[in-house]
FIBA-899686 format. One record per residue: residue in one letter; x, y, z of N, C-alpha, C in turn. Coordinates in pm, whole numbers, plus 50000, padded with zeros to 5 digits. Atoms other than C-alpha are relative to their C-alpha. Layout:
N
aXYZXYZXYZ;...
REM end
This chain:
189
m499764989849910490934687848373499015004550036;k500534990649988488744710048545500375014350002;r500124994249962487784740248517500485013250123;p500634989849891488504774048706499455009650040;t500894990149879486464787348948499705014849946;k500424986449970485114826348894501225003850008;d498684985849932487114840649162501384997549979;a498455003650017490114818249114501225009349816;v499344990150174490594836848742499755016350064;q499394989249904490014866748946500605002150015;e498394995950041492584863149050501475007150006;r499184998250132494774855348821500195013249943;i499844988150130493954883748660500175017550087;v499914992849926493624906748992501885002549968;e498894999050110497434897248961500435004149939;a499444992250142498534898648676499645024650012;v499624983949973497624937848714501255009050023;i498534997949895499954942949019500814998049906;d498445002449982502604927748851500255012049881;t499924993550138501644942648469500265016150013;v499804980849919501904980848693500665002350009;a498545000149960504874970548894500994998549911;a498674999050133507054961048538499305008549983;q500684987350120505434992648322499965009850055;g500014981350060504405019448440498094994350016;i501404995650039500435030348507499355000749824;g499484990250123500805043248110500194993049939;a499595012850067501795016847991499764984150005;t501815013650009499074987848093499145007049990;s500925004450038497114975547899498894994049997;m500295011550038494454954047880500284989349981;a498605015650075495594928247636501814997150062;a498155007349895499354926247873499374993250092;v500755004849815496784920348168499894989349954;a500545006650077495244900647959500534982449942;r498775003250042498194882947819500544989150109;a499835011949906499514877348186499274993150060;a501545006649970496694864348313499284989749965;k500035010950077497094843348061497964994749997;v501184999650034493424848947979499195005249871;s501034992550130491324860747659499795014550042;a501074989049999489884897247633498924998449984;g501444997950003486974890647606499444993550211;t500195004849866487284871847974500515009150090;l500644987349975488464903548060498965005950087;y500784989849995486334922048012498754997850051;l501125003449918483974902348145499785005350154;h499615000349835485534906348509500115022450011;f499674983549978486214952848419500074999949858;a501084999950013484024969148243501555014049876;s498564993450030488174991648113500564999250115;k498005000649929491704999148210499495008350139;e500164993349811490345024948468499434990050084;e501535008049930487435002948576500934988350087;m498435013449899490594971848667500445009550075;l498584996649939492914999048762499635003450155;q500694996849856490285012749050499894990250102;s500375010349959488904981049149501214992850074;v498535000549890492454967449207500805004550085;y499274992349865493664994149411499254997950099;l500744993949898490635000949596499994982850137;k499875018949964490884955249676501825000550061;l498814997549951494434963649754500455010050148;k499674994649912494364996849944499284997250164;l500885000849904491654988550172500954978450092;a499195016849944493834945850271500755018150134;f498774996449972496934967650327499345008350104;h499864992849870495454990950570499264998450135;a500515008949930494044965450745500494997150080;d499415004949984496724951550792501165007150134;l499394988449915498304982750945498875001150085;m501174998849838495114988151221500094988750052;k500035010749947495474954651292501584998850101;a498585003549941499464958851376499825015450143;a500074984849933498734993751571498974999550158;s500435007649919498014977951898500595003150119;g499354995149840499504988252250500185014250047;d499454986449909501025019452432500025008249798;a500064999150180501565044052104500525000749953;r498394996450147505645041952039499454980449915;q500465014250125504195005351967498794998049924;a500644995850148501445010951756500275006449920;i499674991650099502985032551603501334992049893;a499245013850098506115005851503499754989349976;g500135003550013503844985751520499454999849833;m501095000650099501584996451197502125008749914;w498645007149979505895004651088500474989949904;r499515009950113506784970151066498844992749883;a501365005450016503134962450914500505004849817;l499544996750178503974984450592501404994749994;l499644998550036507264976850569500084977449990;a500435012350028505924933850634499354999149806;f501364995850182503344947350279501374997449971;q498784992749992506804958150136500594991449992;q499085015649998508494922050154499184989649978;d500855013250047505434897550121499905007049890;q500815001150117504154918249828500275012949889;p499534984550030506664944649651499195006749909;n500804993050065505044942849355498335009350047;g501324993849992501164952549509501075017250054;f499384986549973503674978249681500305013149915;l500114988350126504354999549382499684999449942;f501594997650090501204992149214499085007050136;l500784989249909499935012849562500745011449973;e499234978950026502395042849474499714998349849;y500474995750135501495040149108499285003850018;a501334997950058498285037949079499435010450099;g500144990449856498225060149418500475017449961;a499084988550138500825089549177498645003649908;a500645002250074498375079148901498495007050000;q501244991049983495155097749074499194992049927;v501165007650036493505062248934498125000050039;l501384999549956490325069949183499095007749960;t501444982550025486835092149061500434999550125;p500384987349919485825115749332499464991550111;e500385014949952483945091949493500294988150120;q499535009349934485705062549549501775009450052;k499054997849918489155089149692498865000050135;a500724987249907486215103849934500004980550108;r499735004149958486165064450004501004990150102;v499175010349899488785054550126501265018350098;a499694992849893489955090850270499754995350135;p499915006349882489085074650610501425001150008;l499085010049984491935058450602501185007050068;q499374991449980494315085150598499905004650164;g500204999649883492375095450920500054997350131;e500005009649861492535067951120502164993650032;v498294995049956496645065951115500405012550048;n499324997249940496705097251179499835000250165;a500595001549871494815090451477500574992450096;v499195003449887497345071251640500655003749971;i498994987749988499715096651609499095006750071;q500174988149908497565120051771500414999350095;r500205001049913497445101151999500984997450060;a498624993449937500935101552079500285015350053;i500064995249975500835133952079499755008550109;d500385001149925498285138652304500674995150184;e499445007549853499645116852553501565008550051;g498974991750026502835139752492501564995650011;i498475013650002505465108552408499735010549874;i499634986750119505685132052059499855005250082;k500104980049957507055163352120499555007949908;v500174987050072506665180851800498165003150071;p501234994449991502875194551844498984999249850;s500675004950156501735194251490499884986149930;l500395016650023500395161551309500634998849881;s499064994450167502125175250957500894992450006;v498805000749950504685173551098500604986650003;a499575008749890505115143151309499934986349942;a500285011550079502995119951026501935008049874;t498394998750064505885134150801500954991350028;l498765011650038508485120150945499774987450041;l500435011450024506985089851041499824990449900;i501045005950093505105079750733501425001849862;g499074988050149508125098050471500834988850025;p498735003850039511055076850528499014986350025;a500235013750099509255040350565499494995949854;m499765002850172508025046850247500825000549875;q499365003450098510945053550094500594987850049;l499725008349939512965027550269499044985949906;a500825009750081509785000450140500235004449835;r500434996850129509765021749807501364997149908;t498525002650102513885018049692500184986850021;h499525014749874513684979849908498884991949821;a500915013750109510874971249640500175004949828;i499404992550170512014988349305501434988550002;a499605006849997515264967849397500134983450024;g500025015549974513554934849481500114996250102;t499195002849853514794933449796499335001950123;p500634994849886513234934750165500375010650035;v499124992949915514494958650372500584990550147;p498775003949830517434947450641498735003450148;a500174996249836516264945750970499905011950059;d499234994249949518374961151081500595018749962;e499534990950054518614990750893498145001950023;a501454995449961514734997250955499524996950168;n500274998049832515154994651322500855008350028;q499604993149978517535019551305499655022849977;t500504987250053515925045751103498704999950055;f502464997549846512045039651362501305006350085;d499104998749826514905045751619500785017849991;r499184984650000516405077851515498585010049933;i500904984649984513315096051381499124999550200;w500974997949928511375083051682500615010250132;m498784990649960514455100551867500045014549998;s500754988750045513875131051700497965000250019;l501224993749978510075131351811499665001750112;t500264987849875510515127452121500825007950164;a498564990749908513665147352248499185016050014;
REM end
């Protein structure tokens, strides 16, 4: 039988970290639990990560950057299309990777990143905000505050995704569309 490549083992470990954190939370996740879930020895796990903190940070950064790339890829067209695209991308991520979504939520809330790593991901929110700011600058969104507009757009999408990820269900399209349409009406009236 062919031995798995280092990359294949690494991917199995990443999936085990995500699944373990989604099921147990950050505090209850241990290196031993991840090793069991990944079907690797603890020694193999320590070849990839020096500590639980490094493991969580590495997986968080990898997943966060991939998720953000998907959001920004979806942010094309006019301002409404770009914002709706990001909304759909967020909900598609939750549907495709519910445990990944929960991992990002839990790890973000636990503030697993070092100050240097936080500085690396800080510009990501700025890119999302720039899309919203464009809609404000173009007079499409009537709310003059970027903070209020971002809260009204992002908060409900995250709540829908979180609720359905915990329930293990995708967000129904009609629920997502109705929610987005109502929020958009409130921002553009």
